[in-house]
VOPAGU-2260 file (C-alpha; in pm, 1 decimal, decimal comma):
REM VOPAGU-2260
SITE   aa  ch    i         X         Y         Z
SITE  MET   A    0    1471,2  -20356,4   15617,9
SITE  LYS   A    1    1358,9  -20568,2   15321,0
SITE  ILE   A    2    1495,2  -20886,0   15482,2
SITE  GLN   A    3    1321,9  -20797,7   15809,6
SITE  VAL   A    4     987,1  -20744,2   15638,5
SITE  VAL   A    5    1002,9  -21074,1   15449,2
SITE  THR   A    6    1095,2  -21261,4   15766,6
SITE  ILE   A    7     807,3  -21108,7   15961,2
SITE  ALA   A    8     564,5  -21186,9   15676,9
SITE  ALA   A    9     669,4  -21551,7   15682,2
SITE  ALA   A   10     627,1  -21562,6   16058,7
SITE  ILE   A   11     278,8  -21415,4   16036,1
SITE  THR   A   12     180,4  -21672,1   15773,3
SITE  ALA   A   13     306,0  -21953,3   15995,9
SITE  GLY   A   14     112,8  -21808,1   16286,2
SITE  LEU   A   15    -204,0  -21792,4   16078,7
SITE  ILE   A   16    -174,8  -22157,9   15984,7
SITE  ALA   A   17    -107,4  -22258,7   16344,4
SITE  GLY   A   18    -383,1  -22046,4   16493,6
SITE  CYS   A   19    -662,1  -22073,6   16240,0
SITE  GLY   A   20    -660,7  -22426,3   16107,4
SITE  SER   A   21    -769,7  -22509,7   15755,0
SITE  GLY   A   22    -868,6  -22228,5   15520,0
SITE  GLY   A   23   -1237,1  -22140,4   15499,2
SITE  SER   A   24   -1334,3  -22313,6   15821,7
SITE  THR   A   25   -1500,7  -22153,7   16119,1
SITE  SER   A   26   -1356,4  -22226,8   16462,6
SITE  GLY   A   27   -1485,3  -22157,0   16811,5
SITE  THR   A   28   -1843,0  -22257,7   16719,3
SITE  PRO   A   29   -2080,3  -22233,2   17019,9
SITE  ALA   A   30   -2356,8  -22485,4   17095,7
SITE  THR   A   31   -2627,4  -22224,3   17025,8
SITE  SER   A   32   -2521,9  -22001,0   16742,1
SITE  ALA   A   33   -2592,9  -21701,5   16524,8
SITE  THR   A   34   -2422,5  -21602,2   16201,3
SITE  VAL   A   35   -2250,0  -21275,4   16119,6
SITE  SER   A   36   -2184,1  -21227,0   15748,5
SITE  GLY   A   37   -2012,7  -20957,2   15550,0
SITE  ALA   A   38   -1710,7  -20882,7   15332,7
SITE  VAL   A   39   -1354,9  -20753,2   15370,3
SITE  ALA   A   40   -1198,6  -20502,7   15132,9
SITE  ASP   A   41    -981,6  -20221,9   15043,4
SITE  GLY   A   42   -1054,4  -20392,5   14718,9
SITE  TYR   A   43   -1219,1  -20726,6   14804,8
SITE  LEU   A   44    -966,7  -20940,5   14994,3
SITE  VAL   A   45    -949,7  -21315,1   14930,3
SITE  GLY   A   46    -794,9  -21539,6   15194,3
SITE  ALA   A   47    -803,5  -21286,8   15476,7
SITE  THR   A   48    -850,1  -21426,8   15827,2
SITE  VAL   A   49   -1155,2  -21289,8   16009,6
SITE  PHE   A   50   -1233,5  -21337,3   16376,8
SITE  LEU   A   51   -1437,3  -21205,1   16667,0
SITE  ASP   A   52   -1185,7  -21030,1   16889,0
SITE  LYS   A   53   -1330,8  -21101,4   17232,4
SITE  ASN   A   54   -1049,4  -20949,8   17434,5
SITE  GLY   A   55    -962,8  -20660,9   17204,1
SITE  ASN   A   56    -598,7  -20758,1   17156,2
SITE  TYR   A   57    -604,6  -20786,6   16773,1
SITE  ARG   A   58    -503,7  -21150,3   16820,2
SITE  LEU   A   59    -683,8  -21468,6   16717,7
SITE  ASP   A   60    -697,1  -21650,6   17049,1
SITE  THR   A   61    -818,6  -22000,3   17125,8
SITE  GLY   A   62   -1200,1  -22010,7   17134,1
SITE  GLU   A   63   -1254,9  -21698,5   16927,3
SITE  PRO   A   64   -1477,6  -21767,7   16622,7
SITE  SER   A   65   -1278,0  -21734,7   16301,8
SITE  THR   A   66   -1300,1  -21799,0   15931,0
SITE  THR   A   67   -1132,6  -21709,5   15601,0
SITE  THR   A   68   -1275,7  -21488,9   15327,9
SITE  ASP   A   69   -1384,5  -21664,0   15009,0
SITE  ALA   A   70   -1313,9  -21586,2   14642,5
SITE  ASN   A   71   -1544,0  -21283,5   14664,9
SITE  GLY   A   72   -1397,6  -21144,9   14985,4
SITE  ALA   A   73   -1703,0  -21261,2   15179,8
SITE  TYR   A   74   -1709,1  -21425,0   15521,6
SITE  THR   A   75   -1953,1  -21582,4   15765,6
SITE  LEU   A   76   -1874,0  -21619,1   16133,0
SITE  THR   A   77   -2069,7  -21852,4   16358,4
SITE  VAL   A   78   -2091,9  -21693,0   16701,7
SITE  ASP   A   79   -2277,9  -21705,7   17030,1
SITE  PRO   A   80   -2595,4  -21493,1   16989,0
SITE  ALA   A   81   -2502,7  -21303,2   17305,5
SITE  ASP   A   82   -2174,9  -21194,7   17140,7
SITE  VAL   A   83   -2332,4  -21020,0   16840,3
SITE  GLY   A   84   -2257,7  -20649,2   16875,7
SITE  LYS   A   85   -2054,9  -20711,9   17190,7
SITE  TYR   A   86   -1708,5  -20748,6   17034,9
SITE  PRO   A   87   -1531,6  -20601,2   16731,2
SITE  ILE   A   88   -1453,8  -20811,5   16424,0
SITE  VAL   A   89   -1092,9  -20810,6   16306,2
SITE  ALA   A   90    -959,9  -20910,6   15962,9
SITE  MET   A   91    -594,1  -20982,1   15884,3
SITE  ALA   A   92    -452,2  -20948,0   15534,4
SITE  VAL   A   93    -123,2  -21136,0   15512,5
SITE  LYS   A   94     165,2  -21058,9   15276,9
SITE  GLY   A   95     195,9  -21326,0   15009,3
SITE  VAL   A   96    -124,3  -21502,3   15118,4
SITE  THR   A   97    -421,8  -21265,6   15091,3
SITE  ILE   A   98    -522,5  -21164,6   14737,3
SITE  ASP   A   99    -643,8  -20811,6   14665,2
SITE  LYS   A  100    -901,1  -20837,7   14385,3
SITE  ASP   A  101    -820,8  -20483,0   14274,6
SITE  THR   A  102    -495,0  -20623,6   14136,6
SITE  ASN   A  103    -552,8  -21002,5   14161,4
SITE  LEU   A  104    -214,2  -21017,6   14332,5
SITE  PRO   A  105    -108,5  -21098,7   14689,2
SITE  VAL   A  106     -91,1  -20796,7   14916,8
SITE  GLN   A  107     260,6  -20656,9   14942,8
SITE  GLY   A  108     248,0  -20597,1   15317,8
SITE  SER   A  109      44,9  -20746,2   15601,2
SITE  TYR   A  110    -210,3  -20525,3   15774,3
SITE  ILE   A  111    -504,9  -20542,4   16011,7
SITE  LEU   A  112    -857,7  -20415,2   15952,0
SITE  SER   A  113   -1151,8  -20411,5   16190,5
SITE  MET   A  114   -1501,7  -20281,9   16247,4
SITE  PRO   A  115   -1651,6  -20136,7   16565,8
SITE  GLN   A  116   -1858,1  -20369,7   16778,7
SITE  ASP   A  117   -2144,1  -20119,9   16772,3
SITE  SER   A  118   -2195,7  -20179,5   16400,3
SITE  VAL   A  119   -2183,5  -20561,5   16408,0
SITE  SER   A  120   -2518,4  -20712,1   16310,7
SITE  GLY   A  121   -2633,7  -21073,4   16297,5
SITE  THR   A  122   -2947,0  -20996,9   16098,6
SITE  VAL   A  123   -2804,1  -20864,6   15770,9
SITE  SER   A  124   -2496,7  -20927,6   15556,8
SITE  GLY   A  125   -2376,7  -20571,8   15598,8
SITE  ASN   A  126   -2076,5  -20624,6   15821,8
SITE  PHE   A  127   -1830,2  -20460,9   15583,9
SITE  ILE   A  128   -1470,6  -20447,4   15709,4
SITE  SER   A  129   -1247,8  -20191,9   15540,0
SITE  PRO   A  130    -989,6  -19923,0   15612,8
SITE  MET   A  131   -1288,4  -19689,5   15666,3
SITE  SER   A  132   -1445,8  -19909,2   15933,5
SITE  THR   A  133   -1101,5  -19950,6   16087,8
SITE  GLN   A  134   -1047,5  -19578,7   16130,5
SITE  ILE   A  135   -1399,9  -19535,9   16267,5
SITE  ARG   A  136   -1333,4  -19806,3   16525,9
SITE  GLU   A  137   -1006,1  -19645,0   16631,6
SITE  LEU   A  138   -1168,1  -19302,5   16660,1
SITE  MET   A  139   -1441,0  -19451,1   16878,8
SITE  ALA   A  140   -1176,7  -19624,5   17090,9
SITE  THR   A  141   -1050,3  -19283,1   17202,2
SITE  GLY   A  142   -1374,1  -19252,9   17401,5
SITE  LYS   A  143   -1442,1  -18910,8   17252,5
SITE  TYR   A  144   -1665,7  -18994,7   16958,0
SITE  THR   A  145   -1989,9  -19177,7   16891,6
SITE  MET   A  146   -2007,4  -19391,2   16579,9
SITE  GLN   A  147   -2192,7  -19116,1   16391,6
SITE  GLN   A  148   -1941,5  -18852,8   16499,6
SITE  ALA   A  149   -1655,2  -19075,6   16386,9
SITE  MET   A  150   -1821,4  -19128,6   16049,0
SITE  ASP   A  151   -1875,3  -18754,1   16012,5
SITE  LEU   A  152   -1507,0  -18689,8   16083,7
SITE  MET   A  153   -1406,8  -18943,0   15819,3
SITE  SER   A  154   -1645,1  -18805,5   15556,5
SITE  THR   A  155   -1507,9  -18455,3   15616,6
SITE  LYS   A  156   -1148,1  -18576,7   15580,8
SITE  ILE   A  157   -1227,9  -18744,1   15249,4
SITE  GLY   A  158   -1437,3  -18454,2   15121,7
SITE  LEU   A  159   -1770,3  -18637,5   15112,3
SITE  PRO   A  160   -2114,7  -18491,8   15192,1
SITE  ALA   A  161   -2228,8  -18476,8   15553,7
SITE  GLY   A  162   -2423,0  -18786,3   15651,6
SITE  THR   A  163   -2236,6  -19021,2   15414,3
SITE  ASP   A  164   -2245,9  -19378,6   15548,3
SITE  MET   A  165   -1875,2  -19444,5   15590,4
SITE  LEU   A  166   -1943,9  -19804,7   15695,9
SITE  ALA   A  167   -2122,7  -19886,9   15370,1
SITE  ASN   A  168   -1981,0  -20129,5   15114,1
SITE  TYR   A  169   -1823,2  -19887,3   14868,8
SITE  MET   A  170   -1747,2  -20180,1   14635,9
SITE  ALA   A  171   -2117,9  -20253,8   14580,8
SITE  ASN   A  172   -2182,8  -19961,9   14341,9
SITE  PRO   A  173   -1857,4  -19869,3   14166,2
SITE  ASN   A  174   -2033,3  -19603,5   13955,0
SITE  SER   A  175   -2112,0  -19391,6   14259,3
SITE  ALA   A  176   -1877,3  -19093,0   14291,8
SITE  ASN   A  177   -1886,4  -19120,7   14669,9
SITE  ASN   A  178   -1800,2  -19490,5   14655,4
SITE  GLN   A  179   -1515,7  -19423,7   14414,6
SITE  ALA   A  180   -1372,2  -19163,9   14652,2
SITE  MET   A  181   -1399,4  -19404,0   14947,3
SITE  HIS   A  182   -1241,6  -19686,8   14746,0
SITE  THR   A  183    -943,3  -19474,8   14640,4
SITE  ALA   A  184    -888,4  -19348,8   14993,7
SITE  ALA   A  185    -916,3  -19705,1   15127,5
SITE  GLN   A  186    -657,3  -19831,2   14879,3
SITE  ASN   A  187    -414,9  -19560,2   14988,4
SITE  MET   A  188    -477,7  -19629,2   15355,9
SITE  ALA   A  189    -415,1  -20001,9   15306,6
SITE  SER   A  190     -88,5  -19928,5   15124,0
SITE  LEU   A  191      29,1  -19710,5   15409,6
SITE  MET   A  192     -73,2  -19968,8   15669,6
SITE  GLY   A  193     102,9  -20249,4   15482,0
SITE  SER   A  194     418,9  -20041,0   15450,5
SITE  GLN   A  195     450,6  -20032,2   15830,7
SITE  MET   A  196     432,6  -20409,0   15880,7
SITE  GLY   A  197     785,9  -20422,8   16018,6
SITE  GLN   A  198     708,2  -20151,3   16274,5
SITE  VAL   A  199     370,2  -20279,4   16395,3
SITE  PHE   A  200     425,0  -20657,4   16406,4
SITE  THR   A  201     676,4  -20794,9   16654,4
SITE  GLY   A  202     795,7  -21142,2   16750,1
SITE  SER   A  203     794,2  -21449,8   16526,7
SITE  GLY   A  204     593,4  -21762,8   16447,4
SITE  SER   A  205     290,8  -21826,6   16666,7
SITE  THR   A  206     409,7  -21554,5   16905,1
SITE  THR   A  207     387,8  -21281,3   16640,3
SITE  THR   A  208     215,1  -20983,8   16799,5
SITE  VAL   A  209      62,0  -20653,5   16704,5
SITE  ASP   A  210     197,7  -20370,7   16913,5
SITE  VAL   A  211    -127,0  -20187,0   16983,2
SITE  ASN   A  212      42,4  -19861,9   17075,7
SITE  ARG   A  213     234,7  -19843,5   16748,7
SITE  TYR   A  214     -70,2  -19959,8   16555,6
SITE  ARG   A  215    -284,1  -19682,4   16698,2
SITE  GLY   A  216      -4,7  -19430,7   16649,0
SITE  MET   A  217       2,8  -19536,7   16283,0
SITE  MET   A  218    -375,5  -19511,6   16245,7
SITE  GLY   A  219    -379,6  -19170,8   16413,6
SITE  THR   A  220    -108,4  -19049,6   16178,2
SITE  ILE   A  221    -296,9  -19171,6   15872,9
SITE  PHE   A  222    -617,6  -19009,0   15997,6
SITE  SER   A  223    -444,3  -18676,3   16059,0
SITE  ASN   A  224    -315,1  -18677,4   15701,1
SITE  MET   A  225    -624,5  -18815,6   15524,8
SITE  SER   A  226    -698,9  -18490,3   15343,8
SITE  SER   A  227    -357,1  -18508,3   15175,9
SITE  ILE   A  228    -344,6  -18879,3   15088,1
SITE  ARG   A  229    -706,2  -18949,9   14992,9
SITE  GLY   A  230    -681,0  -18914,3   14614,4
SITE  SER   A  231    -519,5  -19077,2   14311,5
SITE  GLY   A  232    -338,1  -18771,8   14176,0
SITE  ILE   A  233      31,8  -18692,6   14189,0
SITE  ASN   A  234      -5,1  -18470,1   14497,1
SITE  SER   A  235    -167,1  -18748,5   14698,5
SITE  GLN   A  236      90,7  -19000,0   14584,7
SITE  SER   A  237     372,4  -18762,8   14677,6
SITE  ALA   A  238     215,1  -18704,7   15019,8
SITE  MET   A  239     186,3  -19081,2   15068,2
SITE  THR   A  240     554,5  -19130,8   14990,1
SITE  THR   A  241     650,3  -18861,6   15239,4
SITE  LEU   A  242     417,8  -18996,5   15507,7
SITE  MET   A  243     536,3  -19353,9   15453,1
SITE  GLY   A  244     897,4  -19251,6   15501,8
SITE  ASN   A  245     822,0  -19048,4   15811,7
SITE  MET   A  246     622,1  -19328,9   15973,9
SITE  THR   A  247     898,9  -19578,4   15898,4
SITE  ALA   A  248    1148,3  -19345,1   16064,7
SITE  ASN   A  249     936,9  -19240,4   16362,2
SITE  LEU   A  250     714,9  -19532,6   16461,8
SITE  PRO   A  251    1011,0  -19721,9   16615,8
SITE  SER   A  252    1049,1  -19439,2   16869,0
SITE  ILE   A  253     724,2  -19564,8   17023,3
SITE  THR   A  254     866,3  -19835,4   17247,2
SITE  ALA   A  255     729,2  -20177,7   17153,3
SITE  GLY   A  256     462,6  -20273,0   17404,3
SITE  GLN   A  257     465,5  -19925,1   17555,8
SITE  PRO   A  258     136,3  -19864,7   17737,3
SITE  TYR   A  259    -108,1  -19603,9   17621,6
SITE  ARG   A  260    -392,8  -19409,0   17770,5
SITE  ASN   A  261    -438,6  -19086,3   17581,6
SITE  MET   A  262    -520,8  -19254,9   17250,6
SITE  SER   A  263    -703,9  -18944,7   17129,9
SITE  ALA   A  264    -370,9  -18760,1   17108,3
SITE  SER   A  265    -282,0  -18969,6   16801,9
SITE  PHE   A  266    -596,8  -18854,8   16627,5
SITE  ARG   A  267    -567,9  -18488,3   16725,9
SITE  GLY   A  268    -229,5  -18440,8   16565,1
SITE  GLY   A  269     -76,7  -18774,3   16482,3
SITE  MET   A  270     289,5  -18831,8   16414,1
SITE  MET   A  271     286,7  -18570,8   16141,6
SITE  GLY   A  272      52,8  -18323,8   16314,1
SITE  GLY   A  273    -196,1  -18117,2   16118,0
SITE  GLY   A  274    -561,3  -18213,6   16154,5
SITE  ALA   A  275    -616,8  -18064,9   15810,0
SITE  GLY   A  276    -390,9  -18324,3   15655,6
SITE  THR   A  277     -57,3  -18150,5   15644,4
SITE  THR   A  278     251,1  -18364,6   15615,0
SITE  SER   A  279     488,8  -18144,1   15807,4
SITE  GLY   A  280     563,6  -18074,1   16169,8
SITE  GLY   A  281     374,6  -18193,8   16475,9
SITE  GLY   A  282     445,2  -18445,4   16747,6
SITE  MET   A  283     415,5  -18819,8   16704,7
SITE  MET   A  284     204,6  -18915,5   17003,8
SITE  GLY   A  285      42,3  -18775,1   17315,1
SITE  SER   A  286     118,3  -18893,6   17666,5
SITE  THR   A  287      98,4  -19270,6   17697,1
SITE  THR   A  288      18,0  -19477,6   18001,0
SITE  GLY   A  289    -211,6  -19775,2   18039,1
SITE  THR   A  290    -263,2  -20105,8   17857,6
SITE  SER   A  291      24,4  -20264,1   17665,4
SITE  GLY   A  292      28,5  -20391,9   17308,1
SITE  GLY   A  293    -173,2  -20699,6   17215,9
SITE  SER   A  294     -64,7  -21026,8   17060,5
SITE  MET   A  295    -171,1  -21101,6   16706,6
SITE  MET   A  296    -203,2  -21474,4   16679,9
SITE  GLY   A  297    -294,2  -21771,4   16896,3
SITE  GLN   A  298     -54,9  -22053,1   16977,4
């Protein structure tokens, strides 16, 4: 498994170089443009690739505006004004390339973050991409929740007061107890996501893809267990270890590229079951028919 993970990480890095061009540049610039600025974090992520995902396939395709986060984890995308708020923004942290400023070390596993299109704004620099925004986007993608309802579900899972802005930059005020709780939960979520790199990414080189069905199965599993893995104590760390092992064992049973329709099933019970965050029992996924997994990188 270790050899497989390293090989996939190298392939993803090669795909990033092939698809994105030189670091820090913005591609896919329209003739008339607007700017969308923000930051990427579990802790601030340096050298993450950010792009406007126009076809929702988690892949940087030709013509999609893209850039790379700077030394502060910040980014600015230059986009068509008509596209602001129309498409989600995706960020890719790549093993051995992207630096997590929480540790000042490269991330140990590649993972994908995003934010819902409904929250993208071209007027302020508040487009914060994090594990929190990622879960909110995936909850909204089930078609069962508004953005506010998705945020309320997340705040409940993490034990935060009702009405907490779960899309806010929790790195901006590290002395806030709510921000500290969000930051810790985000770090744990990113660790779990990175641990499943070998299950979620398929292919090699510029054809490296993200299997959307497995990705959403993973995110649903993490959501279902948030109450258990949200903290920094020994119980949360033990729950994370258990959940990591179970996802590694069970995600491969979701056939790569298998279509999906009932995405909400992942978030009702997840692989591990237990909407209250239990790490035992439960089915992995609901019934699945529909769109197949999406490619990750452009040619």
